[in-house]
C-alpha positions in Angstrom: 40.9 -64.2 0.3 43.3 -61.6 -0.8 41.8 -61.8 -4.3 38.3 -61.1 -3.0 39.6 -58.2 -0.9 41.4 -56.7 -4.0 38.3 -57.0 -6.2 36.1 -55.4 -3.5 38.6 -52.5 -3.1 38.7 -52.1 -6.9 34.9 -51.9 -7.2 34.6 -49.4 -4.3 37.3 -47.2 -5.8 35.5 -47.2 -9.2 32.1 -46.4 -7.6 33.3 -43.5 -5.5 33.6 -40.9 -8.4 30.1 -41.9 -9.7 28.6 -41.6 -6.2 30.3 -38.2 -5.7 29.0 -37.0 -9.1 25.5 -38.2 -8.2 25.5 -36.3 -5.0 26.6 -33.0 -6.7 23.8 -33.1 -9.4 22.0 -29.7 -8.9 18.3 -30.0 -8.2 15.8 -27.8 -10.1 14.8 -24.8 -8.0 11.1 -24.7 -7.1 9.2 -21.9 -8.7 7.5 -19.6 -6.2 3.8 -19.2 -6.6 2.0 -15.9 -6.1 -0.3 -15.9 -3.1 -3.7 -14.4 -4.0 -5.8 -13.3 -1.0 -9.5 -13.4 -0.4 -10.1 -9.6 -0.2 -11.6 -7.7 -3.1 -11.6 -3.9 -3.7 -13.7 -2.5 -6.5 -14.2 0.9 -8.1 -17.3 1.3 -10.2 -19.4 3.9 -11.9 -23.2 3.6 -12.2 -26.1 5.0 -14.2 -29.8 4.1 -13.8 -33.3 5.0 -14.9 -35.6 5.5 -11.9 -39.4 5.8 -11.5 -41.4 6.8 -8.5 -43.9 4.2 -7.4 -47.5 5.2 -8.0 -46.4 8.3 -9.9 -45.5 9.1 -13.4 -42.2 10.8 -12.5 -39.0 9.5 -14.0 -35.5 10.5 -13.1 -31.9 9.5 -13.5 -29.5 8.3 -10.8 -25.7 8.2 -11.2 -22.9 7.5 -8.8 -19.3 6.5 -8.1 -18.9 3.4 -5.9 -16.1 1.9 -3.7 -16.6 -1.6 -2.5 -14.7 -4.0 -0.2 -15.6 -7.6 0.1 -14.1 -10.7 1.8 -14.5 -14.1 0.3 -15.1 -16.9 2.8 -13.5 -20.4 2.6 -16.8 -22.3 2.5 -19.3 -23.1 -0.2 -23.0 -22.3 -0.3 -25.3 -23.5 -3.1 -22.2 -24.3 -5.2 -20.8 -20.8 -4.9 -18.2 -19.0 -2.8 -20.0 -16.6 -0.4 -18.5 -13.1 0.3 -19.6 -10.2 2.5 -18.5 -6.6 2.7 -19.4 -2.9 2.5 -19.8 -0.4 -0.3 -20.2 3.3 -0.4 -21.1 5.8 -3.1 -19.6 9.1 -1.9 -20.8 10.9 -5.1 -24.5 10.1 -5.9 -26.7 12.3 -8.1 -30.5 12.1 -8.3 -31.4 14.1 -11.4 -34.8 15.5 -10.1 -35.9 19.1 -10.0 -34.0 20.4 -8.1 -31.1 18.0 -8.5 -30.0 16.2 -5.3 -26.5 15.1 -4.4 -25.8 12.6 -1.6 -24.1 9.6 -0.3 -25.3 6.0 0.1 -23.8 3.0 1.9 -24.7 -0.7 1.8 -23.8 -3.9 3.7 -23.2 -6.4 0.9 -23.6 -10.2 0.5 -22.3 -12.0 -2.6 -22.5 -15.4 -4.2 -19.4 -16.0 -6.5 -19.2 -18.8 -8.9 -16.0 -20.2 -10.7 -13.6 -17.9 -8.8 -10.6 -19.3 -10.7 -12.0 -18.9 -14.2 -11.6 -16.0 -16.7 -15.4 -15.2 -16.6 -17.0 -15.3 -13.2 -20.8 -14.9 -12.6 -21.8 -13.1 -9.4 -25.1 -12.5 -7.5 -25.1 -9.5 -5.2 -27.5 -8.0 -2.7 -27.3 -5.1 -0.2 -29.1 -3.0 2.3 -28.2 0.4 3.7 -29.1 4.1 4.0 -28.9 7.1 1.7 -28.6 10.7 2.6 -29.1 13.7 0.2 -28.8 17.4 0.8 -32.2 17.9 -0.9 -35.3 15.9 -0.2 -35.8 12.8 -2.3 -38.4 12.5 -3.7 -39.1 16.2 -3.9 -40.7 17.4 -0.7 -40.2 14.2 1.3 -37.1 13.2 3.3 -33.3 13.6 3.3 -32.8 10.0 4.5 -34.0 6.9 2.6 -33.5 3.2 3.1 -31.7 1.7 0.2 -31.9 -1.9 -1.0 -30.7 -3.7 -4.1 -30.4 -7.1 -5.8 -28.2 -7.6 -8.8 -26.3 -10.0 -11.0 -23.1 -9.5 -13.0 -20.0 -11.0 -14.6 -16.3 -10.4 -14.0 -13.7 -10.8 -16.7 -10.2 -11.5 -15.5 -7.3 -9.4 -16.7 -4.8 -11.3 -14.6 -4.4 -13.2 -11.4 -5.5 -10.2 -9.3 -7.4 -7.8 -11.6 -10.8 -8.0 -13.3 -13.3 -5.9 -15.2 -16.9 -6.1 -13.9 -20.3 -5.5 -15.4 -23.4 -5.6 -13.2 -27.2 -5.0 -13.4 -29.1 -3.9 -10.3 -32.7 -3.4 -9.3 -32.3 -0.6 -6.7 -35.1 0.5 -4.4 -35.3 3.6 -2.2 -37.9 4.2 0.4 -38.4 6.4 3.5 -40.4 3.6 5.2 -43.2 6.1 6.0 -41.0 8.4 8.0 -42.1 11.3 5.8 -45.4 12.8 4.8 -45.7 10.1 2.1 -43.7 7.1 1.1 -43.1 7.6 -2.6 -40.6 4.8 -3.2 -38.3 4.9 -6.1 -37.2 1.9 -8.2 -34.1 2.2 -10.4 -32.7 -0.1 -13.1 -29.0 0.5 -12.8 -25.8 -0.6 -14.7 -22.4 -0.6 -13.0 -19.1 -0.9 -14.8 -15.9 -1.1 -12.8 -12.5 -2.6 -12.0 -11.8 -5.2 -9.2 -8.5 -5.8 -7.5 -7.9 -8.9 -5.4 -5.3 -8.9 -2.6 
């Protein structure tokens, strides 16, 4: 009996340093991951060739754009939907005389492969444009503005990307002027997007 107790005491005494050492082994610290939000802010420059419908009048349209969009959590047609608003506070219609103005759109997007380096995007918008001179010449200061476009984004990091987009942009006064000489413009936008 005493022998068994002595052997058990000896084994416990030998095991205690090993158990103590096992308890003090440092655990590797978990690496914090950056949280990337679902809001996007974009700054873009645009240039387009425009033609008046039913007229042989060509003009150029250029602008600087600011856009905010919010990506939803769901999926639609295999893509991540997003909605937002954009404004071009500096818009130039190179007609004679030249017109300067501002345009704003409510925007809807379909975004594919949001975690990849190259991300295709479909975008559409509807809004209003105001110019200090009448556009087209002799018509109205206000025009309805619609567009549909497609583009691609190239990631520069977890939060930043370059963007290239083509748009078919339509302007129309919806018969609120003497005539409705609509304008169609083929426009290219180049910009930078920041996710937060």
